[in-house]
N, C-alpha and C positions, 0 to 999 in steps of 0.2 A: 573480458568479458570469459566466464566459465564454459569449458567444453561440455557439447550437448550429450545426453545423456537418454538411451532406448527407456522406455516403461519396463521393461522385462529388466534393464540393469537397475531400475528402480525398484523394482519389487524384490531383489536379490540385495540389496542392501542390509546390512545391518543396522542396528536401530539407531547404534552411533553414528552413523555414514550417511543414513536418510537424513538424521535432523542435520548434519552438518553442511550436507548439499541443497536441501530445501527451508532448512530454517528461516536463511536470508530473505526467503518468498513475502514472510509478512515482518515489517518492519521492526525490530530488535524483540523478536515476540515466537523463540525458537519452540517456544512450548505446543505453539499451532499444529507442528511438523511430527512433533512427539505423542500426542493426540491421533493425528492421522495413518497413525504408523501401523495400526491395530487392525485398518481395515484393508490391509495388503492380502489378496494381490489385487494390482488397481490394472483394469480391462482397457485403458488411454489416459490423457489427460485429462476428458470429465468425468471419469470414474475419480481420477486424484484429486480434481480441485473438489470434487463434491465433496468428498471424505473430508478436506482440508475444511472449507464451508461449513462443516458439520461439527467439526471443532472446536468452533468459532461460537456457532449458535451456542450448544451445548455449556459453552461458558460460561461461567459466576456475573454479573452484572459489575462484577467491579474488575474481572480478568478480561472484558469486551473495554469498558473504559482506559487499562492498562494500556490492552491494544491503540485505542486512536490517540492516547494521550503518547504513545513512540512515535506519532509521526512528526515530520519535522515541518514549520512553517513554511509557505510556496514564498519561492524568493526570498527566503529569511533569514535571519542572524547565522545560523549554521551552513544556509549554501556560503555568506559573505565572509564566514570566517573557515570555510574549508572541511568545515564539520559530517557532513553527509556523507550517508553508505555510497558505496559504488553507483548503489542499484538506482537511489534515490540522485542523483548526479545526473545521471546519465536520463532518467526520467524528466527531470526538471530544466536540461537541458533540450532535452527534444521538443519541449512546449515553447521555446525562447525563453526561458527564464532564466539564464544565462548571461544572457545579454542584454536587460532590462538598460533603457534609459533614465533619468534620475526622477523625472518626473512618474516614471513606471514604477520603481522601487517606491515611491511614498506610497503611492496609490495601491500596492501589494499589501505594504506594511499599516496604511490607515484599515484596507478590508481584514488582514491579520489579526490585528488588534480589535477591533468590530464584533469580528466574529467571537474572537478569545474571550473578549467582554462578556457578550452573551451568553454563550454556550458554554464558556468553558475548558473547552478543548482545537485544538487545532483546526483549521481548514483542511477539510482534504478531497482532493479528485484526481482520480488516473487521469495523470497529466498528458499522457501521452494520445488519450484522446482527443484532446484538446490545443486550441493557441492559445495565446498571453491572452488574448482578446477574449474567448469562450470562456477560460478561466473567472476573468473580472468580472464580465456578465453574471455567471452563474453563480459568483461570492454574492453580489447584491442579491440577486434572486433569492439565495439560500437563508441571507438575512432576515427576511422577511417569515421563516420557518419557526416551529414549536421545536424545543429543546430535544422532544422523544424523536421527531419529525429526524432533527440532524443527526442524530446517534445512530439511527436508521440509515440514512443516507450515507456517512461514515462509514459504517460497516459495510454496505453496497460499494462504496469506492474502493476501499478495503481487498473485498473479493474482485474487484476488476482487476487493480494491482498487482494481487499476486497471479489472476489467471494470464494476464500478458507477462510476469514474469517466468512463471513456469513455462509457457510456450516459447523462451525463451531456451529457457534450460532442460525441458525435454522434448524427444522426437517425437512425433507423431508415426507408430509404425504402416 
């Protein structure tokens, strides 16, 4: 876990330092931090998170889709192969996804595959807010959505993930 910094320290970071520290908040997408940098100074976590959300909202549709596609499957092949980012590994473990029984793995793989087949991108949950049971139930429910609804939902979940990661990284004053 990275040592926490204050919002004042965030505001004093160079562009390069800012992207290095805050780039991992969005899975394999440091461009979000790069875009949010210009909104400094931030008055707190809310202002910083809002700047990052606005950067995503202002991005072209292709870039938003690339952000969604940068996320790993839940309890998927990357997890089994040990290829998750440290943040994703901790988050999936927090929901018990690192210790699934064989039947549970099969169910996650079935849902991941069905979801990707229907929508063309991975199922995304802010897993720290869930258990494996609520993720499975939510995945079943979300399979009934339209693609535009799921793009919106995926981006909202990514925003929640980034907020939780931000709270881990930056101290409230």
